[in-house]
N, C-alpha and C positions, 0 to 999 in steps of 0.2 A: 513869405518867400523863403525864409529859413527852413520851414517844414518841407517845402517843395524841393529845396536843394538836398536836404537829408534823404528824402525819398528817392531822388535821382541817384544819389551816391549809393544807397543800398541796392537799388535796381542794378547798377553797374557791378557792384561787388558780388551779388548773388545771382546774376543773370545766368540763364541756362548755358550760354556759350562760355561763360567765364569759369572754366573747369579748375584752373589754378587757384583763383580766388575762392571758389567754392570749397575746394579741398582744404585750403588753409583755414577758412572760417570754420568748417566742420571739425577740423583738427583741434582748433582752439576750444570749441564747445565740448569735444570729447575729453580734452585735458581737464576742463572745468568739472565735468561729470566724474572723471577719475579722482580728482582731488576731493570732491564731496564724499565719494565712496570711501576713500582712504581715511579722511578725517573722521568720518562716521564710525569706521571700524577700529580706529586707533583709540586705545584706552586713555582715559584722563590721567594725567600725571599727578602724583601725590608727594608732598614734601614732608616726610616723616623720618625720624631717627629711632634707633633702639632706645627704649625707655620712654618714648613719647606716649601720650594717651590719645588714642584714636578719637577724633571729633565726630566721626560718623562710621557707620558700618561699611567695611571694605570687602568687596566680593571679587573672586577671581574672574578675570576677563577671558581666560582661556583654560583649557585643561592642562594642568601641570602636575609633576610628581613631587610629593613631599619627601625629599631625600633624607631629611633628619629623622622623621618618624619611621620611614622605611628602613633606615640603617639601625634604628633602635630595635625594631621587630626582628631584623636579621640577627643582631647580636643575641637577643633573647632566644631565638631559635637555635643558635650555635651553642649557647650555654645549656640548653635543655638536652643536648645530645649526650648520652651516657658514654663515658670513656670506653674505648675498645681495648681488650687485653689479649695477650697471647700466652699460652701455657708451654713451658719448656719441659717436656716429658723426660728428657735425659737426666734432669736434676733429681727427680724422684727415683729413677733407676739407680743413680749413683749413690744416693742416700741408703737405699735398701741394700745395695751391694756392700757398702761399708759395714752396715749392721750385720749382714750375713757373714762377712769375713771375720768380723770380731767374734761372733759366737762360734765359728768354726775353729778359730785359733784357741779360744777358751776351751772348747771340747777336746782338742788335741792335747792341750797342756794338761788337762785332767787325766788323760789316758797315758801319756808318755812320761810324764814327770810327776808321778804321785808323791815321791819322797822328797824331792828337792823343790820346795815351794818357791824359794827365792829365785831360782833359775826360771821357774815357770812364770812367775810374776814379771821378771825382767823380759822374758821372751814376749809376753803379752803386751807389755808397755812399749817395747820397740815397734810392735806392729799394731799399736792401739789406734783404732779408727773412731773411737767414741769419746776419748778424753777423760777417762776415769782416774781417780786417785789410787795409789797402791793398796790402800786399806780396802777400797771398794772392790778392787780386783781380787783381793784376798777373800772377801765375802763371796764373790762369784765362784771362785775356785772351790770353796768349801760347800757350795750349794749342790744339791742333788741334780743330776742331769735332767730329770723330768721337770724340776722347777725351772731350770734354765730354759728348757724348751717352751714352757708356758710363758716365761718372761719374753723370750724372743718372739713368740707368736703375738703376744699382747702389743709389743713394740711395733711389729709390722702393721697390725690392725689399726693402731692409733695413727701411725704415719700415713697409712692409706686414707684414713678418714680426713686428715688435714690436707693432704697434698693431691688427692685424686682429682678434685674439681679445680685445682689451682689455688694457690695461696699467695697473697701479696704480703708485704712486710707487715702491714697492719693486721692481716689475718694471722700471721705467725705469732706476733706479739700477743694477740688475743688468745690464741690456742695454748701458748706456753702457760698462761695463767690457769688453764683448766686441766692440764695434763696430770698434775698431782692428784686432783680429786678423781680423775678417771682411774688412775692406778689404785687409789685407795679403795675403790669398789671391787677390785679383783680379789676374791676370797682365796684362791689357790696359792697366792704368793704370800710369803712372810713379810714382816715389816721392813726388814733390811732391803729386800728386793723391791718393795713398793717405793723405797726412797731412791734406789739406783735406777729403776725404770724411767721415771720422769727426767732424770738427769741425762740419760742416753738420748731420749726423744728430743728434749730441748736443745741438746748439743748438735743433733744431726739435722733437724728440720730447718730448712731455709726457704726463702721465697722461690716459687717456680711459676708465678703469674706476674707478667710485666706489662706496663702500659704500651699499647701499639700506637705510637704517635702518628705514623703515616696514615693508618686506617682511620684513626680518630679525626684527624684533620680533614680527610676526604668526606667523612660523614657530616662534619660540621659545615663544610662548603656546600654539600648537597642540601642540607637543611636550610642554609641561607638562600640558596638559589630557588628553593620552593616557596619562599615568601614573596607574595605578589607586591609590587610597588604600591604604596599608598598614593592614590590619585585624588587631587583636588579638582572637582568638576567645575566647568564654567558656571558662574553664578553662585558657587558655594562660598559661604562666609569664610574669610581668612582672619579678619580681626573684627570683633564686635565693637559697637560703639562704647566709648569710655573704657575700653580694655587697653592695657599696657602692651605696647609693641615689643615683643621679645626678639631674640636673635633669630629664632626659627621663623616667626611671622615675617620678620624683615627680609629674610632670604626668599620666602614665598612671594612677597610683594615684588622683590627684585626680579625673580624668575617670571612673574606675570608681566613685567614691563611697566609696572604702575609707578615706579619711583622716578622722580625728576632727574636724578643723577644717572639713571640708566640711559645712556646716549647711544647705545649700539643700534645699528640699522637693522630693522626687522624685515629681512628680505622676504620671508614667508607672507607677511602682511601686505607688502607691496605687490607680490605676485598674485595673491588672492584678490586684491582690489583690481588689478589689471584684468584678471580672468572674469570677474563679475561684470566689470564695465564692458568688456568685449562681448560677453554672452548677451547682455541686454541690448547692445547696439546691433549685434548680428540678428537676434530675434526680431527687433524692430525693423531693421533694414530688409530682411527677407519678407516680412509681412507686407511692408509698404511696396516692395518691388513686385511681388506677385499679385497682391489684392488691391493696391491703390496706385496704379501706374501713373495716373495724372499727378498725384501728390509727389511721387518719387521724382518725376521729371520737372516739377516746379521747385527749384532750389530755394526760392524765397519761402515757400510753405514749410519746407524741411527746417529751415533756420527758425521759423516761428515756433514749430513744434518743440525744438530743442530748447529755445529760450524760455518758452512757457513752462516746460517740464523742470528746467533748472531753477527758475524763479520760485515755482511752487515748492520744490524741494527745499530751497533755502528758507522760505517763510515757514514751512512745516517744521523743519529742524529747529528753528528758533523758538517756535511756539510749543514744541514738544517738551521744552524745559518747564513749562507751566503744566501741561497735561497732553498726553497723546491724543485724547479725545477732542482737542482743540485744533488739530492740524487740518487746514482747509484744502485737503487734496482734491475735493470736488471742484475747486476752481478750474483746474486743468480740464476736467470733463466738460464743464459748462462752456468754457472758452473754445476748446477745440471742436466741440460738437457744432457750435455756431460758426466758427471760422472755417472749419474744414468739413468734417462729417462725424457722425456718432461712432462709426467703426474705429476710426483713428483715436477718438477720445477715450473709448473703452480700453484700447490697447495701452495707451499712455497711462491711464489710471492704474491698470494692473502693474505696469512696470514701476511706476512711482511707489505704489504700495509695497512691492517687493523690496525696492531699495530702502525705503524707510523701515521696513521690517528687519532688514539686515543691519542697518547702521544704528537704529534706535532700539533694537531688541524689543519690538512691540509684542504685546501678548495677543492671544487669539481674539479677544473681544474688540480690541482696537483695530486689528487687521480686518476683521469682519465688517466693522463700521466703515472703514476706509473703502473697501470694495463695494459694499452695498450703496453707500452714499454716492460714490463716483458713478456707479451704474445708473442710479436714479437721475443724477445730474445730466448724464449723457442722453438718456431716453427722453427726459423732460425738455431738453434743449432742441430737439428735432423740430425744424420748421418754426422756430421762434422768430417772430416778426416785429416785436416791440421790446424796447429796453426794459420797460416796466414789468414785462413777463419774467425777467430774470429773477426778480425778487420772489415771485411765486415759485420759481424753480428752487430757490434757496430755502423756502419754507418746506417744500417737498423733501429736500435733502435732510433738513432738520428733523422732520417727522420720522423718516426712516432711520435716522441716527438714533432717535429716542427709542424706537421699537427694538433696534438691535441691542442697544445698551441695556434696556430693561429686560430683554430676553436673557442675556448673559447674567445680569444681576440676580434675577429671580432663580435661575437654574443653579447659580453658585451661592445662593443665600447670602448675598452681599449685604453689608450693613446699610440700613436705610439712608443714613446721612451721606455715606460715601456714594451710594447709588444716585441720590438726588444731585450731588455735585457733578458726577459724571454726565448725567442727563442734561444738566445746565450747560456744561461744556459742549456736548453734542449739539444742542440747540444753537449755541453761539457759532459752532462750526459751520452749520448750514447757512446761516445768515451772513457770516463773514465771507464764505465762498461766493455768495451772490454779490456782495458789495465789491469784493476784489475783481470779480468778472466784469461788473458794470463799469467800475472805475478804470480798468485797464483796456476795455474794448476800443476806445478811440486810438490808443497807441498802435494796436495791431491794424486798425482800419486805415489810419492816416500815415503813420510812419512807414509801415511795411506794405501798405496798399492792399491789404487783404479785403476782399469783397465779401460782405456778409448779407444775408437776407434783410437784416435790420437796416444796413446802410442803403440797400437798394430801395426799400420802402421809404426811407427818408428822402432819397433823391427824387422819388415820384410824387412827393408832396407838392401840390400846386403852388404853395407859398415859396418854393425854392426860387431864388432870384432869377435864374435863367428862364425857368418856366413862366414866371410872371412877365418877364420881358417878352417872351415868345407870344404869350396870350395877348398882350397889349400892342406889340409892334408888328407881329405877323400872325394874326388870329387864324387865317386860313391854314398856315403851316401847323399851328398848334392843334387844330381839330383833325388835320390830316395825321399828325403824330399820334393822337389819341386812338384813331381808327387803326393805324398801323400797329399800335400796341395791343389792341384787342385781337387782331388777326394773328400777330406773332405769338402772343401768350398761349392761345389755343393750339397753335401749330407746334409750339415747343413742348407742350404737354403730350402731344400725340407721338413725338419722336424721342422723348426722354431728355430733352435739353432743359436748360434753366429758364423756367417761365418768367421768373422775376427779372432776370437779367435782360431777356429780350424785350420785356415791357419797358423797363427803365431805359434800355438802349434805344427803343423806338421813340420815347419821349424826347430824347436828346439828339437823335440821329441827324436832324436837319437844323440844328441850332446855328449852323454857319449861315443860314439864310437871313439871320438878323443883321448882317452887314448890308445887304441890299434886298430887303424883303419884297419890294414891289417889282423885282425882276422875275418873280416866280408866280405862275399862273394863279395859284390858290389864294394869293393875296391881292389880286388885281380886280377886286369887285368894284364896278362903277368907275373905272379909270382906264386910260389908254395903256396899251402894252408898250413899255419902253423899248422892247426888242425891235419894234417896227422902225425905230429911228437909228439903230446901230447895225453894224455888219454882223453877219453870221459868225465870223471868227470871234468877234468881241463877245457876242452872246454866249458862245461855247465856253469861252474863258470864264465868264461870270458864273455860268451854270456849273461847270466842272470844278470850279474852285470852292464851291460852298462846302465840300467835304473837308478840305484843309482849313477853310475859314472857321469852321467850328472849333478847331483847336485854339485859334487865336481868341475867339470870343470867350471861350471857357478857360482862358489861361489863368485867371485869378480864382477860378473855382476848383475845389478839390475833387474833380471827377476821377473815378477809378480808371485804370488803364483799360479794363475790359469795355467800358462805355466808350472811351476814346477810340478803341479799335473798331467798334461798330460804326462810329461816326466816319472813320476813314474808309472802311471796307464795304459800306452798305450799297455802294454803286460799283465796286470793283473797278474793272477797266472797261465798263460797258460804253458803247457808242451813243453819243447824243445825236440820234439819227435825224431828228427834225432839222436841227441847224446844219448838220452835215449835208443833207439834201438841199437845204436852202442855199448853202454856200456853193454847191455845184450848179445851181440854177440861177445864181445871181448874174446880172448883166455884166458883160465884159470880163467874165471869169472863165478861164479854161478849166473844165472839170478835171483834167489830168493833173493840174497843179494843186488841187485840193488834197492836203495830206490828212489821211484818216486819223492818224494817231493824235493830231491836235484837237480832234473832236471826241476823244475818249477821256474818261476820268483817269486820274493818276494812280488809282488803286491804293493799296494792293487788293487782290481778290480776297473774298472772305476766307479767313483762316480758321473759322470755327463754325459749328452748327448754328450758333446764335446769330452771328453776323450774316450767314447765308439766309436764315429765316427772315431777318429784318429786311434784307435786300429783296427777297421775293414778295414779302408783304407790302413793302413800299411801292414796288412796281405794280402789283395786282390792285392795290387800293386806288392808285391814281388811274389805272386803266379802266377798272370797273366803274369808277365815278364818271368816266366820260361816256359810258354806254347810255344811249337814249332808250327809254322804256326797258330797263333791265328785266330779264327773265332768267329762270333757272338754266335754260340751255345756253343763253348768251353769256351768263356769268361763268358757267363751267367751261365753255369754249375759250373765253378770254383767259381764264386761269391757266388752262392747258397750254395756250399759245405763249403766254408770258414765261411760264416755267420751261417750256421746250426751248424757247429762244435763249434763255440764260444758260441752259445746259449745252446747247450747240455752240454758244460763244465761249464755253469753257470757264464760265464764272464760278461754277460750283465744284470744280475739280479739286480744290484744295480745302474744302470745307469739312470733309469727313462725312457728308451725307451719303447714304446709300440710296439705291433706286426705291427700296421699300419706304425709306424715310420720305423721299420726295413724293411718292404716291400718297402717303398719309398726310403730308403737308397740303397737297392739292385738295384732298377731301376735307380737311379741316378748314381751309380757306373758303371752300364752297359752302360748307355748313354755316360758317360765321356770316358770310356776305349775304346769303339767302335770308338769314335772320334780320339783317339790316335793310335789304332791298326787297322785302316781301311785298306781294301785291296788296295795294291799299283797297279797303272796302269803301265803296261810295255810299256815304251815309245820306239819308233823306234830309230834306230841308227842315230846319228847326225854327223857321220864322213863324211865330205864333199868329201874327195877323193874317199871314198867307194861309195858314191852316184853317183859321176861322172862316175866311172868305170861301175856301173850298167847301166848307160844310154848308 
């Protein structure tokens, strides 16, 4: 009873009309999916400090810039820039002008004041541009003009050599040390002039090449800008195992968001998780909406899909800590292929694989195994009709897991020991997927009321309590139900309806007759008809109530909703014409007072192809059974009349059957019934004594 109350609660919560509840429930599931994605993408926090020894290898969880190393390279680039200088040409001109004026003054002194040397020396000293001593000036005044001209030319040449290309203070200091040796090599000059020449040069040469700070700084900035940032790629090692965590490594760990103390909200991570979750749900929703309309409209199935996917994700993520090859993703493929269909299971398998690939950073070999194993699980589960077959499906998944793992191992020259370990995990993966599918199947069938081929086959087992009761308490109804099942199954296959559902529905459609089995003609063998002793109105009530009575009889049995719908709808709102006409012809009854609606079933009319097929098969089987000496023409005519009557009465209007479907159903009924009521061959007598007498 608790299970039944839980199923009723879920039915109310996720019913098609309960849009608010549905949206709320799906929102909760979406939030759970988002949380799984977010937690999967969120890096594991590490508790380390500067100076600690790393217990394990630590890798970057995202692409980050190594600012410390980048800054180091930028400084090196700046230091490698040669200083930029500027040359002040006016300084060299001024030096040369001073030297020229000095020799001009010296020349004039020699010409104008040849007798008064003291006055000449005084005049030169007052306008001295080169800073010579009086004795040195005296030597110059006593020198021949041609020697002075040679000295002047030599001084110009040396100054030009030093200052033409620019000279810093260091260059000047270095040049002063070489000037004397340069003059010593000039043969035209006497020794006294060779001593005075260097003094004049060293006195006058000054730096004319200066550091250009502004240009140099610009060049350094340019060099620094040209240095590309040092990027730590996702998955690249930040700290090796047993390595000391230095300040630089600590900053990188902090930037990666790996430190426990880094409490800042990662809005990018949250936004990315939202986008991934939304993309997966949109892809899934669009596919279901356009290609699986029935699944989209069945809110309970949508909930089942989400719960299966989330549970498989949780189990897979927990087992991925052992090995990615152990994740039983194929569980969802097997379950959904049986619960819904293979197309939906394939889609969910792909989406789960993508999610695990993102959150667990799976490599290519694991992803390939997940996709191939899931596909094999989906294909192998099509039309699975026994629970024991699921283990065979698990073996098939394990086999293809082995092939996939071995292929990657051989191609990548994986170490034998590691390859064998992976293959062992892959084998366990397939078997575990089957075990989880078998173990959880009753949950989806009973709690969520999902109808599977396996469940239908179990319901059709003759040892089911209700069917055993029907066989013993209402044998005529039992055999009628078996025949209706045969008719319905063939007709369902002809129109693309669920053949298993109509057969199971046929077996249970008249289960309500167990309340009063002998009030129904097929169970009245060798006994009086109790309807002869009661009024037509009472008979109509008993007959029409057997559809509703079925629900009471099966109250304690876990019959699926689809079966119960067939039980209620297999007569629709048809008229019990026999008792209606009997009531109108009863003595003392005014025909005008007979209310037709009291002689009709309570309905509803068939709401599915399966219910409509059972309705037609039920009526056709009973009608054809009443034909004396059945023939092909009689059977075909009877089928046509029954179907035509149901159509004219509007019983098939809400079933979804098309005229083509109805035509195919009629043909299927005729073929099946002709196989049952074929003409019997009259065999000759097999009495041996009679045969001998004839001889």
